[in-house]
C-alpha positions as CSV (number, residue, x, y, z in Angstrom):
1,X,15.1,18.7,80.0
2,X,11.4,18.6,80.9
3,X,10.3,16.8,84.1
4,X,8.4,13.5,83.5
5,X,5.4,14.9,85.2
6,X,5.1,17.7,82.7
7,X,5.0,15.9,79.3
8,X,3.3,12.7,78.0
9,X,3.7,11.4,74.5
10,X,0.8,9.5,72.9
11,X,0.7,7.7,69.5
12,X,-2.2,7.0,67.2
13,X,-2.6,5.1,63.9
14,X,-4.6,6.1,60.9
15,X,-7.9,4.8,62.4
16,X,-7.5,6.7,65.7
17,X,-5.6,9.9,64.7
18,X,-7.7,13.1,64.7
19,X,-6.8,16.5,63.4
20,X,-7.8,18.5,66.5
21,X,-7.9,22.3,66.8
22,X,-4.9,22.0,69.1
23,X,-2.8,20.1,66.5
24,X,-3.7,22.7,63.8
25,X,-2.7,25.5,66.2
26,X,0.6,23.7,67.1
27,X,1.4,23.2,63.4
28,X,1.0,26.9,62.8
29,X,3.2,27.8,65.7
30,X,5.9,25.3,64.8
31,X,6.3,26.6,61.2
32,X,5.7,30.3,61.5
33,X,9.3,31.1,62.3
34,X,12.3,31.2,60.0
35,X,13.3,29.4,57.9
36,X,9.7,28.2,57.2
37,X,7.8,31.4,57.6
38,X,4.5,29.6,57.0
39,X,1.2,31.5,57.1
40,X,-2.5,30.8,57.2
41,X,-2.5,29.3,53.6
42,X,0.2,26.8,54.6
43,X,-1.8,25.7,57.7
44,X,-4.9,25.4,55.5
45,X,-2.9,23.2,53.1
46,X,-1.9,20.9,56.0
47,X,-5.6,20.7,57.0
48,X,-6.7,19.9,53.5
49,X,-4.0,17.2,53.1
50,X,-4.8,15.5,56.5
51,X,-7.4,13.0,55.2
52,X,-4.9,11.8,52.5
53,X,-2.0,11.7,54.9
54,X,-4.1,9.7,57.5
55,X,-5.1,7.1,54.9
56,X,-1.5,6.3,53.9
57,X,-0.3,2.7,54.8
58,X,1.4,2.6,58.2
59,X,0.3,6.1,59.2
60,X,1.3,7.1,62.7
61,X,0.9,10.3,64.7
62,X,2.7,11.1,67.9
63,X,1.8,14.1,70.1
64,X,3.5,15.5,73.2
65,X,1.2,17.0,75.7
66,X,2.3,19.2,78.6
67,X,0.2,19.2,81.7
68,X,0.1,23.0,81.9
69,X,0.4,23.9,78.2
70,X,-1.5,21.3,76.1
71,X,0.1,20.1,72.9
72,X,3.8,21.1,72.6
73,X,5.1,18.7,70.0
74,X,4.0,16.4,67.2
75,X,5.3,14.1,64.5
76,X,3.6,12.1,61.8
77,X,4.7,9.7,59.2
78,X,3.8,6.7,57.0
79,X,5.3,3.8,55.0
80,X,7.4,4.9,52.0
81,X,8.0,2.6,49.0
82,X,11.3,2.5,47.2
83,X,9.8,4.1,44.1
84,X,8.5,7.0,46.1
85,X,9.3,10.7,45.2
86,X,10.6,11.0,48.7
87,X,13.9,9.7,47.2
88,X,15.9,12.3,45.1
89,X,16.7,9.8,42.4
90,X,12.9,9.2,41.8
91,X,11.9,12.8,41.4
92,X,11.0,14.1,38.0
93,X,13.4,16.7,36.7
94,X,16.3,15.4,38.7
95,X,19.4,15.4,36.6
96,X,21.4,12.2,36.6
97,X,24.5,12.4,38.6
98,X,23.7,15.9,39.9
99,X,23.2,14.9,43.4
100,X,26.3,12.8,44.2
101,X,24.9,11.5,47.5
102,X,21.7,10.0,46.1
103,X,21.0,6.5,47.1
104,X,20.4,4.1,44.2
105,X,16.7,3.0,44.1
106,X,17.7,-0.7,44.3
107,X,19.4,0.0,47.7
108,X,16.5,1.8,49.3
109,X,13.9,-0.8,50.4
110,X,10.7,0.1,52.2
111,X,11.1,2.8,54.8
112,X,9.1,4.7,57.4
113,X,8.9,8.4,56.2
114,X,8.7,11.1,58.8
115,X,6.5,13.7,57.1
116,X,6.4,16.2,60.0
117,X,8.2,16.6,63.3
118,X,7.9,19.8,65.2
119,X,8.0,21.3,68.7
120,X,6.4,24.6,69.9
121,X,9.0,27.3,70.0
122,X,8.7,27.8,73.7
123,X,9.3,24.1,74.3
124,X,12.4,23.5,72.2
125,X,15.7,22.4,73.5
126,X,14.0,20.3,76.2
127,X,14.1,16.8,74.7
128,X,10.5,16.9,73.4
129,X,11.5,16.4,69.8
130,X,13.5,13.3,70.6
131,X,10.7,11.8,72.6
132,X,8.2,12.4,69.8
133,X,10.6,10.9,67.3
134,X,11.1,7.8,69.4
135,X,7.4,7.4,70.0
136,X,6.7,7.8,66.3
137,X,9.1,5.0,65.4
138,X,8.2,2.6,68.2
139,X,6.3,-0.3,66.7
140,X,7.2,0.4,63.1
141,X,8.4,-2.6,61.2
142,X,10.2,-0.8,58.3
143,X,14.0,-1.3,58.4
144,X,14.9,2.3,57.9
145,X,13.6,5.8,58.4
146,X,13.7,8.6,55.9
147,X,12.9,12.3,56.2
148,X,13.3,15.7,54.5
149,X,15.0,18.5,56.3
150,X,15.8,22.1,55.3
151,X,19.5,22.7,55.0
152,X,18.8,26.2,56.4
153,X,17.4,24.7,59.6
154,X,20.7,24.0,61.4
155,X,19.2,22.9,64.8
156,X,17.0,20.3,63.0
157,X,19.9,19.1,60.9
158,X,22.2,18.8,64.0
159,X,19.5,16.9,65.9
160,X,19.0,14.4,63.1
161,X,22.8,13.8,62.8
162,X,22.9,13.2,66.6
163,X,20.1,10.7,66.2
164,X,22.0,8.7,63.6
165,X,20.7,10.1,60.3
166,X,23.0,10.5,57.3
167,X,22.6,12.8,54.3
168,X,21.6,10.8,51.2
169,X,20.8,13.5,48.7
170,X,19.5,16.9,47.9
171,X,15.9,17.5,46.6
172,X,17.0,19.4,43.5
173,X,13.5,20.6,42.5
174,X,12.7,21.8,46.1
175,X,15.8,23.5,47.5
176,X,16.9,23.8,50.2
177,X,15.5,20.4,51.2
178,X,17.8,17.5,51.7
179,X,17.0,13.8,52.3
180,X,18.4,12.0,55.4
181,X,17.9,8.4,56.4
182,X,19.0,6.0,59.1
183,X,18.4,2.3,60.1
184,X,15.6,1.9,62.5
185,X,16.8,0.6,65.9
186,X,15.4,-2.8,66.8
187,X,13.8,-3.5,70.2
188,X,13.4,0.1,71.3
189,X,11.3,0.5,74.5
190,X,7.9,2.1,74.1
191,X,8.1,5.7,75.4
192,X,5.4,7.2,77.5
193,X,6.8,9.9,79.8
194,X,10.0,11.9,79.6
195,X,12.7,10.3,81.8
């Protein structure tokens, strides 16, 4: 674990969130390794999508900053409606009954969707991801949280299971992505520094 003096987590909403050079650099570092293998074009796509992401209802950005290293982790998300393509059953081309774990649309409700959550490779396994995750959800009013995870990213899948997420379906048109969700805990303390 990281000492509380080393890392501080900050959160921003859509009106205060900025796409800094440090965040772009961190995004590239997080997703350059397997299984993602993202390159410059993927980073450029993230930059191009930023204005649209930031304008979504309920947008939040959480960043973890280390005293000696700058940005070391980030997460971002926004409100997700029940009819959103985030849910496997709502995606075009999904065959009925082909994803046995799909949640019926009428059982979904409004959710907070985590679109990105990542930690710099040299700062992983230190509790940074959990703090960013908690900061991202603090103050959200949606009753549940949804995210996509790659099935071939076992460390991420294991972390989400530990944090209370359950698998609800596969994204059939975007393998190997899976959808996980969990109820949002009520009354969580507002994080600031690692404890």
